[in-house]
Structure formats: C-alpha cells, structure tokens
C-alpha positions as CSV (number, residue, x, y, z in Angstrom):
1,X,32.6,24.0,34.9
2,X,29.3,25.9,32.8
3,X,28.3,27.5,35.8
4,X,31.5,28.1,37.2
5,X,32.7,30.0,34.6
6,X,28.5,31.7,34.1
7,X,28.8,33.0,37.4
8,X,32.6,34.2,37.4
9,X,31.1,36.0,34.1
10,X,28.2,37.7,36.1
11,X,29.8,38.5,39.0
12,X,32.4,40.6,36.2
13,X,30.4,42.3,34.6
14,X,28.8,43.2,37.8
15,X,32.2,44.6,39.6
16,X,32.5,46.5,36.3
17,X,29.4,48.3,36.3
18,X,29.8,48.8,40.2
19,X,32.9,50.3,39.3
20,X,31.1,52.3,36.3
21,X,29.1,54.3,38.5
22,X,31.9,55.0,41.8
23,X,31.5,52.5,43.7
24,X,33.6,49.9,45.4
25,X,34.4,46.6,45.6
26,X,36.2,44.0,47.5
27,X,36.5,40.1,47.2
28,X,36.7,38.0,50.3
29,X,40.2,37.5,50.9
30,X,40.8,41.7,51.1
31,X,38.7,42.5,54.1
32,X,37.3,39.8,56.8
33,X,34.4,41.6,60.5
34,X,36.7,42.6,63.6
35,X,34.5,43.4,66.2
36,X,31.5,44.3,64.0
37,X,34.3,45.8,61.3
38,X,35.2,45.6,57.9
39,X,38.6,45.6,58.1
40,X,41.0,44.7,54.9
41,X,43.0,42.1,55.3
42,X,46.4,40.6,53.0
43,X,47.4,39.1,50.2
44,X,46.2,35.6,48.3
45,X,46.3,32.2,49.3
46,X,46.7,32.1,45.6
47,X,50.5,32.8,43.2
48,X,49.7,36.5,41.5
49,X,50.7,34.8,38.3
50,X,47.3,32.1,38.1
51,X,44.8,35.1,39.5
52,X,46.0,37.3,36.8
53,X,45.9,34.1,34.3
54,X,42.9,32.6,35.0
55,X,40.9,36.2,36.9
56,X,40.6,37.7,40.2
57,X,36.4,36.1,39.3
58,X,36.6,32.6,39.5
59,X,39.2,32.2,42.3
60,X,37.6,34.6,44.8
61,X,33.6,35.9,45.8
62,X,32.8,39.4,45.9
63,X,31.7,40.1,49.4
64,X,31.6,43.8,50.4
65,X,30.2,46.3,47.8
66,X,30.0,50.0,49.0
67,X,28.1,52.5,46.4
68,X,27.2,55.5,49.1
69,X,25.8,58.2,46.3
70,X,25.9,56.4,42.7
71,X,24.0,52.7,43.4
72,X,20.7,52.2,41.6
73,X,17.8,50.1,41.3
74,X,19.6,48.7,37.8
75,X,22.9,48.4,40.2
76,X,20.6,46.4,42.4
77,X,19.5,43.9,39.9
78,X,22.2,43.0,39.4
79,X,23.8,42.5,42.9
80,X,21.4,40.4,43.4
81,X,23.2,38.0,41.9
82,X,25.9,38.5,44.1
83,X,24.6,35.6,46.4
84,X,28.2,36.0,48.8
85,X,28.0,39.8,49.7
86,X,28.0,40.4,53.0
87,X,28.3,44.2,53.6
88,X,26.2,46.8,51.3
89,X,26.2,50.4,51.8
90,X,23.8,52.1,49.6
91,X,23.6,55.3,51.6
92,X,21.9,58.2,50.0
93,X,21.1,56.8,47.2
94,X,17.6,56.4,45.3
95,X,17.3,53.0,45.6
96,X,14.2,52.5,45.5
97,X,11.4,49.8,46.9
98,X,11.0,47.8,43.8
99,X,15.2,47.6,43.9
100,X,15.5,45.9,47.6
101,X,13.3,43.2,45.7
102,X,16.5,42.2,43.7
103,X,18.0,41.5,47.5
104,X,16.0,38.5,48.2
105,X,18.4,36.3,47.6
106,X,21.4,37.7,49.4
107,X,21.1,34.8,52.2
108,X,24.9,35.8,53.6
109,X,23.9,39.2,54.2
110,X,25.6,40.9,57.3
111,X,25.7,44.6,56.7
112,X,22.5,46.4,55.1
113,X,22.6,50.3,54.8
114,X,19.9,52.2,53.3
115,X,20.3,56.0,54.9
116,X,18.4,58.5,53.6
117,X,17.4,56.2,50.7
118,X,13.9,55.9,48.8
119,X,12.7,53.4,50.6
120,X,9.3,52.7,52.3
121,X,7.2,50.5,54.5
122,X,6.5,48.4,51.4
123,X,9.8,47.9,51.0
124,X,10.9,45.9,53.5
125,X,9.4,43.3,52.8
126,X,11.8,42.2,50.8
127,X,14.5,41.8,53.7
128,X,12.4,39.0,55.8
129,X,14.2,36.3,54.0
130,X,17.8,38.5,55.6
131,X,18.3,35.4,58.3
132,X,22.2,36.7,58.9
133,X,21.1,40.4,58.7
134,X,22.9,42.1,62.1
135,X,23.3,45.5,61.1
136,X,20.1,47.2,59.4
137,X,20.5,50.9,59.0
138,X,17.2,53.2,57.9
139,X,17.8,56.4,58.6
140,X,15.9,59.0,57.6
141,X,13.7,57.3,55.1
142,X,10.4,57.4,54.8
143,X,9.5,54.0,57.3
144,X,6.9,53.9,59.9
145,X,5.0,51.9,61.6
146,X,3.2,49.7,59.1
147,X,6.9,48.2,58.5
148,X,8.3,46.8,61.4
149,X,6.5,43.3,61.8
150,X,8.7,42.8,57.8
151,X,11.6,42.7,60.5
152,X,10.9,40.5,63.0
153,X,12.1,37.8,61.3
154,X,15.0,39.4,61.4
155,X,16.1,37.1,64.3
156,X,19.9,37.6,63.6
157,X,20.0,41.1,64.3
158,X,22.2,42.9,66.5
159,X,21.4,47.3,65.3
160,X,18.8,48.1,64.1
161,X,18.8,52.6,63.1
162,X,16.0,54.1,62.4
163,X,17.2,57.8,63.3
164,X,14.7,60.3,61.9
165,X,12.3,58.4,60.6
166,X,7.9,58.8,61.3
167,X,7.9,55.4,63.4
168,X,6.0,56.3,66.6
169,X,7.5,55.8,70.0
170,X,4.8,53.5,71.0
171,X,5.9,51.3,68.4
172,X,9.5,50.9,68.6
173,X,9.2,50.4,72.4
174,X,7.0,47.4,70.9
175,X,9.6,46.0,68.2
176,X,12.0,46.7,71.2
177,X,10.0,43.8,72.9
178,X,10.0,42.0,70.3
179,X,13.5,41.8,69.5
180,X,16.2,42.0,72.9
181,X,18.8,40.6,71.3
182,X,19.0,44.1,68.9
183,X,20.2,48.1,69.7
184,X,17.6,50.1,67.8
185,X,18.8,53.3,67.7
186,X,16.2,56.3,67.7
187,X,15.1,59.4,69.8
188,X,13.5,59.0,72.0
189,X,12.7,55.9,73.5
190,X,12.6,55.8,76.0
191,X,12.2,59.5,77.0
192,X,11.8,62.5,73.9
193,X,9.5,61.7,70.8
194,X,11.4,59.3,68.2
195,X,8.2,59.8,66.0
196,X,9.2,63.7,66.1
197,X,12.6,63.0,65.0
198,X,11.7,63.0,60.8
199,X,8.8,66.1,61.8
200,X,12.6,68.1,63.3
201,X,14.6,67.8,60.5
202,X,12.2,68.1,57.7
203,X,12.4,72.1,59.5
204,X,15.5,72.4,59.4
205,X,16.3,71.6,56.1
206,X,13.3,73.9,54.8
207,X,14.6,76.6,57.3
208,X,17.8,75.7,55.5
209,X,16.6,75.5,52.2
210,X,14.5,79.1,53.0
211,X,18.0,80.9,53.8
C-alpha cells in the first residue's frame, strides 16, 4: 500500500510540474495507438464518483506527455519516474545530453521526439536500453556519425529521423544495413548528400538572420 501511495503522489507531482510548464499529459484510458499514431479515446472503466474521490493518479498511469518548446532537464528528472510512459515529445526544447540520462528507465517508451534539441552523440548512449522504442526523431540536432552505434541495440525501431544532422552518407547507409527493419529518414540515402543537409540549413538560417 505504501508503494502504491508513493507512486501515485510522485505521478501527481510530475503531472503538476508538466502542466505548469505548459505541457500536456494524457492517462492510459484517454488515448491508444492506432496504425502507429496516438488517438484519443473515450471514458474510464471506473465510475466518476470513484475517480473523483480516490484521485486519477491512484487508478491510472500517465502514458503520454508532450512538451514541445517547454521541456527541460529539470522536468526530465521528474518524467523519468513515469515508468509506464509510452509517448514523449520534447521537440524544440533546450534539453541536453545530461537530461537524457533520466530516460534510461522508461522501458515502455515507444515514441520519442528530440527534434531541434541540444542533444549530441554523447546523449544517445542513454537511449540504448529503450528496447520497445519504435519511433525516434533526432532531426536538427548535432548528432553525427559517432553517435550511431548507440542506436543499434534499438531493435524494435521502425522509424528514425536524422533530417538536418551532420550524419554522413556512408555512416547512414551502414546503419541502414545493420537495421534493415528501420526506415531511416534523411535526404540523400541514396542520392544527394545527407551530411550536407545540416550545412544547408545553417546557411539558410544565417541568410535569414542577415536579412
């Protein structure tokens, strides 16, 4: 009983912190996967009076969190305690490699977006234990060739985005050979140079700034 109370109170505090930051939280009864996408669902299996009296955190688990533009390493320390989490969107947030260390225990995670964050090759080592991860978005980060070996243990991965990174064509093709069941999305594999995509983006942003 003490463990149940502790888990519920930790979840309640984490939900409050996420919502204060402007993020969104959904519980397991509120959504489900359909054709690889999250879809909102209907009502709970419990009567409303019971949910109101006991509290949602004692009856359900948080499985969906989105913190686009609003994530932080401090919040990741709390999110790392949501052991049933399946979906986490941190795109455009200033999270770092140090923050990713808090995700190592989220073994139920299936979707993780780190697009346009401050992570690098060093941070990817913290993801290798996420055995159920199916979608990983790393676009517009400083991830390069050195970080790719950390992704090979992700055997359930179906979609990997490396758009606008400095990953080279050769390293990308090699990763694709070792992960044949994963769709690796990056321009130039094969064809135009994938490794040049980040350089092109930087030039475009510099030109916009100069204007």
